[in-house]
C-alpha positions in Angstrom: -0.1 0.1 0.2 1.0 3.3 -0.9 2.1 5.7 2.3 2.0 9.5 2.3 6.0 9.4 2.5 5.9 7.4 -0.9 3.9 9.6 -2.1 5.7 12.9 -1.3 8.9 11.3 -2.3 7.6 10.0 -5.9 6.1 13.8 -6.6 9.7 15.3 -5.6 11.1 13.3 -8.0 8.7 14.6 -10.9 9.0 17.5 -9.9 12.6 17.4 -10.0 12.2 15.3 -13.2 10.6 18.6 -14.8 13.1 20.9 -13.8 15.9 18.9 -15.1 14.6 19.8 -18.9 15.4 23.2 -18.1 19.4 21.9 -17.0 19.4 20.1 -20.7 18.3 23.5 -22.2 20.6 25.5 -20.9 23.3 22.8 -21.6 22.4 22.6 -25.2 23.1 26.5 -24.8 26.4 25.3 -23.8 27.1 23.1 -26.4 26.3 26.0 -28.8 28.4 28.4 -26.8 31.2 25.7 -27.5 30.9 25.3 -30.9 31.1 29.2 -31.0 33.6 29.8 -29.5 36.1 26.2 -30.0 38.6 28.1 -31.0 39.4 30.2 -27.8 37.7 27.4 -25.5 40.0 23.9 -24.6 39.4 21.0 -26.8 37.6 19.2 -24.1 34.7 21.6 -24.0 32.7 20.6 -27.1 32.6 16.8 -26.6 31.7 17.3 -22.7 29.1 19.5 -23.4 27.6 17.3 -25.9 28.3 13.8 -23.6 26.7 15.9 -20.4 23.6 16.8 -22.5 23.1 13.8 -24.0 23.7 11.9 -21.1 21.5 14.4 -18.9 18.4 13.7 -21.4 18.7 9.4 -22.1 19.1 9.9 -18.1 16.1 11.6 -17.4 13.8 9.8 -19.9 14.7 6.5 -17.8 13.9 8.6 -14.6 10.7 9.9 -16.0 9.9 6.3 -17.6 10.3 4.7 -14.5 8.4 7.1 -12.0 5.1 6.2 -14.6 5.4 2.7 -13.4 4.8 1.8 -9.6 7.3 1.7 -7.5 8.5 0.4 -4.1 10.1 2.4 -1.4 13.6 0.8 -2.1 13.6 1.2 -5.9 12.2 4.6 -5.3 15.3 5.6 -2.9 17.6 3.9 -5.6 16.2 6.0 -8.1 16.4 9.3 -6.0 20.3 8.7 -5.6 21.0 7.7 -8.6 19.3 10.8 -9.9 21.2 13.1 -7.6 24.1 11.3 -8.9 23.5 12.0 -12.3 22.5 15.3 -11.6 25.5 16.2 -9.7 28.4 15.0 -12.3 25.9 16.9 -15.0 26.4 20.3 -13.3 29.7 19.9 -12.3 30.4 19.4 -15.8 28.8 22.2 -17.3 30.8 24.4 -15.2 33.8 22.8 -16.3 32.7 23.9 -20.1 32.9 27.3 -20.0 35.7 29.3 -18.9 35.8 29.7 -14.8 36.5 33.1 -14.4 34.8 36.5 -13.0 33.9 37.2 -16.9 31.3 33.8 -16.5 30.2 33.2 -13.4 28.6 29.7 -14.6 29.5 28.3 -11.8 26.4 29.4 -9.8 24.5 26.8 -11.4 26.2 24.7 -9.2 24.5 26.0 -6.3 21.4 23.9 -7.7 23.4 20.2 -5.9 23.5 21.6 -2.6 19.7 22.7 -2.7 19.1 19.0 -4.3 20.2 17.3 -1.6 18.4 19.6 1.4 15.5 18.9 -1.0 16.0 15.5 -0.9 17.4 14.4 2.6 17.6 17.6 4.6 20.8 19.3 6.6 22.6 16.1 6.0 21.8 16.5 2.1 22.4 19.8 1.9 26.0 19.7 3.4 26.8 16.8 1.0 25.5 18.6 -1.8 28.1 21.7 -0.4 30.4 19.2 -0.4 30.5 18.2 -3.8 30.3 21.7 -5.5 34.0 22.3 -3.4 35.6 19.3 -4.0 34.3 20.2 -7.8 35.6 24.1 -7.7 39.4 22.4 -6.3 39.8 20.3 -8.8 38.8 22.5 -11.0 41.0 24.8 -10.2 44.0 22.2 -10.0 43.2 21.3 -13.7 43.1 24.8 -15.3 45.4 26.7 -13.8 45.9 28.7 -16.5 42.5 30.7 -15.9 42.2 29.8 -12.4 39.8 32.4 -10.3 42.1 32.1 -7.4 41.9 30.4 -3.9 39.9 33.6 -2.4 37.0 33.1 -5.1 36.9 29.2 -4.4 36.8 29.9 -0.9 33.7 32.1 -1.3 31.9 30.1 -3.5 32.6 27.1 -1.3 31.4 28.9 1.6 28.2 30.5 0.0 27.9 26.5 -1.0 28.1 25.5 2.4 25.5 28.6 3.7 22.9 27.6 1.0 22.9 24.2 1.8 23.0 24.4 5.2 20.3 27.2 5.6 17.9 25.2 3.4 19.2 22.1 5.2 18.2 23.0 8.2 14.3 24.2 7.3 13.8 21.0 4.8 15.1 18.8 8.2 13.0 20.6 11.2 10.1 20.4 8.7 10.3 17.3 7.9 10.5 16.3 11.5 7.8 18.4 12.7 5.6 16.5 9.7 7.0 12.9 10.7 6.1 13.9 14.5 2.3 14.8 13.7 2.0 12.0 11.5 2.9 9.8 13.9 0.7 11.6 16.6 -1.8 11.1 14.1 -2.0 7.6 13.8 -2.0 7.2 17.5 -4.9 8.8 17.6 -6.6 7.5 14.8 -5.4 4.1 16.4 -7.0 5.2 20.2 -10.8 6.5 18.2 -10.5 2.9 16.4 -10.0 1.3 19.4 -12.9 3.7 21.5 -14.9 3.1 18.5 -14.8 -0.7 18.5 -15.4 -0.6 22.5 -18.5 1.9 21.9 -19.6 -1.0 19.2 -19.0 -3.9 21.3 -21.0 -2.0 24.3 -23.9 -1.3 22.1 -24.0 -4.8 20.7 -24.2 -6.1 24.6 -27.2 -3.6 25.6 -29.8 -4.4 22.8 -32.3 -2.8 24.5 -30.5 0.4 23.8 -29.0 -0.3 20.6 -30.4 1.9 18.2 -30.0 4.7 20.9 -25.9 3.7 21.0 -25.8 3.4 17.1 -27.4 6.9 17.1 -24.9 8.3 19.1 -21.6 6.7 17.5 -22.8 8.0 14.2 -23.2 11.3 15.2 -19.7 11.6 17.1 -18.6 14.5 15.6 -17.0 17.5 17.0 -19.0 20.4 15.2 -22.4 19.1 16.2 -21.4 17.7 19.6 -23.5 20.3 21.5 -26.6 19.5 19.7 -25.9 15.7 19.9 -26.0 16.0 23.4 -29.0 17.9 23.6 -30.6 15.1 21.8 -29.0 12.5 23.5 -30.7 13.6 26.8 -34.0 13.5 25.8 -33.6 10.3 24.3 -32.6 9.1 27.2 -34.8 10.7 29.3 -37.7 9.1 27.1 -36.0 5.7 27.2 -36.1 5.1 30.5 -39.2 7.4 31.6 -37.2 10.0 33.4 -39.0 13.3 34.4 -35.7 15.1 35.0 -32.5 14.7 33.9 -29.2 16.2 33.1 -26.1 15.6 31.3 -23.0 16.9 32.3 -19.8 17.6 30.9 -16.7 18.2 32.9 -14.6 21.0 31.7 -11.7 23.0 33.5 -13.1 26.5 35.4 -11.1 30.1 34.4 -8.9 29.6 37.9 -8.0 25.2 36.9 -11.1 24.0 39.2 -13.3 21.4 38.5 -16.6 22.4 36.3 -19.7 20.2 35.1 -21.0 21.9 32.2 -24.8 21.5 31.6 -25.1 20.0 27.8 -28.6 18.6 27.8 -31.4 19.0 30.2 -35.3 16.8 30.1 -37.6 18.0 32.6 -36.4 20.4 35.3 -33.6 18.8 36.6 -32.9 22.2 38.6 -31.1 23.8 36.8 -30.8 25.3 33.1 -29.5 23.9 30.0 -25.5 26.1 29.7 -25.0 26.7 33.5 -22.0 25.5 35.4 -21.9 23.3 38.7 -18.7 23.4 40.7 -18.2 20.5 43.4 -17.9 22.8 45.8 -21.0 24.7 45.7 -23.2 21.6 44.0 -24.0 18.7 45.6 -24.2 17.3 42.1 -20.7 18.3 40.8 -19.8 17.1 44.2 -20.9 13.6 43.8 -19.7 13.1 40.1 -16.4 13.8 40.7 -16.8 10.8 43.2 -16.6 8.5 40.2 -19.5 6.1 41.2 -22.8 5.9 41.2 -24.5 7.6 44.4 -27.8 8.5 45.3 -28.6 11.1 47.1 -32.3 11.4 48.8 -34.1 10.8 45.6 -31.8 11.9 43.4 -28.9 9.6 41.0 -26.1 11.0 40.0 -23.9 8.3 37.3 -20.4 9.2 36.6 -19.0 9.2 32.9 -15.9 7.2 32.1 -13.1 6.8 30.6 -10.1 4.4 31.6 -11.1 5.5 35.2 -11.5 9.2 34.5 -14.4 10.8 35.2 -15.6 12.9 32.1 -19.3 13.5 32.7 -22.3 12.7 34.6 -25.8 11.7 34.3 -27.9 13.2 36.9 -32.1 12.0 37.1 -33.9 14.0 39.9 -36.5 12.4 41.8 -35.6 8.9 40.3 -38.2 7.0 42.8 -38.7 3.2 43.6 -35.7 1.1 41.9 -33.0 3.3 42.0 -30.6 0.1 42.1 -31.7 -0.7 38.6 -32.2 2.8 37.1 -28.5 2.9 38.4 -27.5 0.1 36.3 -29.4 0.9 33.2 -27.9 4.9 33.6 -24.6 3.3 33.8 -24.6 1.5 30.7 -25.6 4.6 28.8 -23.0 7.1 31.3 -20.2 4.1 29.8 -21.3 4.4 26.6 -21.4 8.0 26.3 -18.0 8.6 27.7 -17.0 6.3 25.0 -18.5 8.6 22.5 -17.4 12.1 23.9 -13.7 10.4 23.9 -14.0 9.3 20.3 -14.9 12.7 19.7 -12.2 14.3 21.6 -9.8 12.4 19.6 -11.2 12.6 16.0 -11.4 16.8 16.6 -7.4 16.3 17.8 -7.1 14.2 14.6 -8.6 16.8 12.4 -6.4 19.5 13.9 -3.7 17.2 13.1 -4.2 17.1 9.3 -4.6 20.4 9.5 -1.2 21.3 11.1 0.0 18.5 8.2 -1.8 20.6 5.4 -0.3 24.1 7.0 3.2 22.7 7.1 3.4 21.3 3.6 2.2 24.7 2.7 4.7 26.1 4.4 6.9 23.8 2.8 6.2 24.6 -0.6 6.3 28.5 0.0 9.9 28.0 1.7 11.0 26.5 -1.4 9.4 28.8 -3.7 10.5 32.0 -2.0 14.3 30.9 -1.5 14.8 29.7 -4.8 13.3 33.3 -6.1 15.0 35.5 -3.4 18.4 33.8 -4.3 18.4 33.4 -7.6 17.2 37.2 -8.1 20.5 39.1 -6.7 22.7 36.1 -7.9 21.5 36.8 -11.1 21.9 40.8 -10.9 25.4 40.3 -9.8 26.3 37.8 -12.7 25.2 40.5 -14.9 26.7 43.2 -14.1 30.0 41.8 -13.5 29.8 40.0 -16.8 29.5 43.6 -18.1 32.8 44.9 -16.2 34.6 42.3 -17.5 33.9 41.5 -21.3 33.5 45.5 -21.6 36.0 47.1 -19.3 37.5 49.4 -22.0 34.4 50.8 -23.3 32.9 52.0 -19.8 33.9 55.2 -18.3 34.7 55.3 -14.5 31.2 56.7 -13.7 29.8 53.6 -14.9 32.1 51.3 -13.4 31.7 52.6 -10.0 27.7 52.9 -10.7 28.0 49.0 -11.7 30.0 47.4 -8.8 28.1 49.6 -6.4 24.8 47.6 -8.3 26.9 44.4 -7.4 27.8 45.6 -3.5 23.9 46.3 -3.3 23.6 42.9 -4.2 25.8 41.1 -2.1 23.9 43.2 0.6 21.1 42.0 -0.2 22.3 38.3 -0.3 24.0 38.7 3.4 20.6 40.1 4.7 18.4 37.2 3.1 20.8 34.8 4.9 21.1 36.6 8.2 17.1 36.9 8.3 17.3 33.0 8.1 19.8 32.4 10.6 18.0 34.8 12.9 14.7 33.1 12.9 16.7 29.8 13.2 17.7 31.2 16.8 14.7 32.2 17.6 12.6 28.9 16.7 15.4 27.0 18.5 15.5 28.9 21.8 19.4 29.5 20.8 18.9 33.4 21.1 21.2 35.0 23.3 20.2 38.6 25.1 23.2 40.6 26.3 21.8 44.0 28.0 23.3 46.7 28.9 23.0 50.4 29.7 22.0 52.2 27.0 21.2 56.0 25.9 18.4 56.2 24.2 19.4 59.2 22.0 22.5 57.5 20.9 21.3 54.7 20.0 17.9 56.1 17.7 21.2 58.1 16.1 22.5 54.5 15.0 18.7 53.7 14.1 18.5 56.5 11.6 22.4 55.9 10.0 21.5 52.5 9.4 18.8 54.1 7.2 21.5 55.8 4.9 20.2 58.4 2.5 16.1 57.6 3.3 17.1 58.6 7.4 16.9 62.4 6.1 13.6 61.7 6.5 12.8 60.3 9.4 12.3 62.5 12.9 12.7 61.7 16.3 11.3 63.3 19.4 10.8 61.8 22.8 7.0 61.8 24.4 6.1 62.4 28.0 8.7 61.2 30.5 10.9 59.7 28.0 13.8 57.9 29.6 17.2 58.7 28.4 19.0 55.4 29.7 17.5 52.1 29.5 18.9 48.4 30.3 18.2 46.0 27.4 20.0 45.0 24.2 20.8 47.5 22.3 21.7 45.6 18.9 18.3 43.7 19.1 16.5 47.1 20.0 18.3 48.5 17.0 17.4 45.9 14.5 13.8 45.9 15.7 13.5 49.6 15.1 15.7 49.4 11.8 12.9 46.9 10.7 9.7 49.1 11.4 11.3 51.9 10.0 12.7 50.6 7.1 8.9 49.4 6.4 7.4 52.5 7.4 9.7 54.6 4.3 9.1 51.9 2.1 4.8 52.0 2.1 4.8 56.4 2.9 5.1 58.4 -0.1 8.4 59.9 -0.9 7.7 63.3 0.6 5.9 62.1 3.7 8.0 61.8 7.1 8.5 59.2 8.8 8.4 59.5 12.9 10.1 57.6 15.8 8.9 58.6 19.2 9.4 56.9 22.4 8.2 57.7 25.8 7.0 55.8 29.2 3.1 55.7 29.8 3.0 52.8 31.9 5.3 52.2 35.1 7.8 50.3 34.4 8.0 50.2 30.7 9.3 52.2 27.7 7.0 52.5 24.5 8.7 53.1 21.0 6.4 54.2 18.2 7.1 54.4 14.3 4.6 56.6 12.9 4.2 56.7 8.7 1.7 58.3 6.7 1.5 55.6 4.2 -2.1 54.1 2.7 -2.5 51.8 5.7 -3.3 48.6 6.6 -6.9 46.8 6.7 -7.8 45.5 9.8 -8.5 42.2 8.5 -4.6 41.8 7.9 -3.5 43.5 11.1 -2.8 40.3 12.6 -1.3 38.5 9.3 1.3 40.8 8.9 3.4 39.4 11.7 3.0 35.8 10.3 6.3 34.0 8.5 6.3 35.1 4.4 3.5 37.1 5.0 4.0 40.5 2.7 1.7 43.7 2.8 -1.2 43.8 0.3 -0.9 45.0 -3.5 1.9 47.6 -2.5 4.8 47.9 -5.1 7.3 46.6 -2.8 5.5 43.5 -2.4 8.3 41.6 -4.6 11.2 41.7 -3.2 11.8 40.1 0.2 11.4 36.8 2.4 8.4 38.1 4.2 10.4 37.8 7.6 11.1 41.3 8.8 8.0 41.3 10.6 7.8 38.2 12.0 11.1 38.4 13.5 10.6 41.8 14.8 7.7 40.6 16.9 9.7 37.7 18.0 12.3 39.6 18.8 10.4 42.0 21.0 8.7 39.1 23.1 12.0 37.4 23.5 12.8 41.2 25.4 9.8 40.9 27.3 7.6 42.7 25.5 5.3 43.0 22.7 4.4 44.3 19.6 1.1 46.1 18.3 0.0 48.2 15.0 -2.5 50.6 14.8 -3.8 51.4 11.3 -6.7 52.2 9.2 -6.6 52.3 5.1 -5.2 55.7 4.0 -4.5 56.8 7.5 -0.9 55.4 7.7 0.1 53.2 10.6 1.6 53.0 13.7 3.9 50.4 15.3 4.3 50.3 18.9 6.9 48.3 20.7 7.0 47.9 24.5 9.7 47.0 26.6 10.4 46.6 30.0 12.0 49.9 31.4 14.9 47.5 32.7 15.4 43.9 32.0 15.4 42.4 35.5 12.0 43.4 35.6 9.4 40.5 35.1 7.2 40.6 31.2 5.2 43.9 32.0 1.5 43.3 31.7 0.0 45.4 29.4 -1.7 48.9 30.6 -5.3 49.6 30.0 -7.0 50.6 26.9 -7.2 53.9 28.4 -3.5 54.3 28.9 -2.5 53.4 25.5 -5.2 55.4 23.4 -3.1 58.2 22.5 
């Protein structure tokens, strides 16, 4: 039987087979270049290019044909390993086809090796792929010393390969572990639900006199209909047994953690209303139910619902009259059945939640792969294009043009570094590895660093102090600078060029300090104000939507909470947005309580 893991592996192989055709087209282009430049390229370039393209084409045809047939997991793993070896050989060979210098940075396609390894085997695969790329670079430099790029270039390329492989592999491994754990819990929940249903079925068979009732309850054990089912159940039990007044109670937990019994169904007048809450400390009915055994108190009868020895609810009959013992036995049979049904409902709700989480994880994995490939490819393509122009047209470019091109390359390199830094910060935060270093911080000097970090855009930023604004704080300055820089950068990006952005700090509540970043942009719709703090989430349809991972506000929120504070946003369409960071004024202070709405309404 085909498992979910096998289906995922088969889907991955088919996607990689489709991408492999793109590499084949790229190889064909390299063959054309080799034919054109055969007088300049090494003698082995043309035959090697032809052999690689033919080998990749034939190999991918064989892989695609094999994937159309039914494969067991062992065969699928073998095909995956063979496909990875084929891709590594072809990609490494294609790098050898062209000159390996700054003018032809085709070596960038070698980064596909660690990315494929990460997609297949997580962190280990990413590092193995990076190692293959590094070895290929070393061998290439050793064999082609007449056009060698130099040790520094090899170190840079290999370092980036290990960073890409490590980051992509870490995320892939983390998502895979979480998915595996959730799948295991889903399997356990399904097994428990199956056992509970079998027990319920056996009990119904043993009690033929109420078989119809039991079957109806089991058929309707759905979480979204539980309240309706319990109301109908109370009426049916009362009618079946001839009870004048019956209450069906469900055990829950109160706000302070105390036991509580909620009235989920009533028939007649049991002494309380539907939806009431009974507490053992004040209700003899709830106190009797907690005991776990059927109890007659006067003419009242309380029978607990038990699941594996735990009381999950109770049936209460008022004015049971004569024959309490026989009535208790009948109610106990029904109560045990209801307990099993409640447990089955809980397990099904848990299973549904796990399935939804698995679906969410799969969507996150797909988004991560797509966003990573786009965000890394875009700056690398820009770097390659301008470096190629600088080398090929060096004599034709003016010094001003060369400086402009180099500045663009530097900007794209900084963008790559920011992407990697964001991924590393997210990894540390989610792995509980973030370390804070609180020190005394002069606020004005720190805010000056924030403005400076914004470059030329910093001229649009105004900084001012609010009421009782402290001049010195005890906190981690680097993390606060990162928080405020992210918020200010967003505010500038989403504000008109002629509108200023304000950074304001104040102390509105005792023991806390607030930093506000205020813009005059288009604002944020109310429905998006909670979503913008999620991973890989960007604001609406703004022109800046096409750039970035969508991690900035997520990182900002997580850093704020790691420092013991919280992050709020207030906005309306057309009125701009105000992001408010609230932190403890001194790091040893416990996590502060949010002030009242009135205290924060300015």
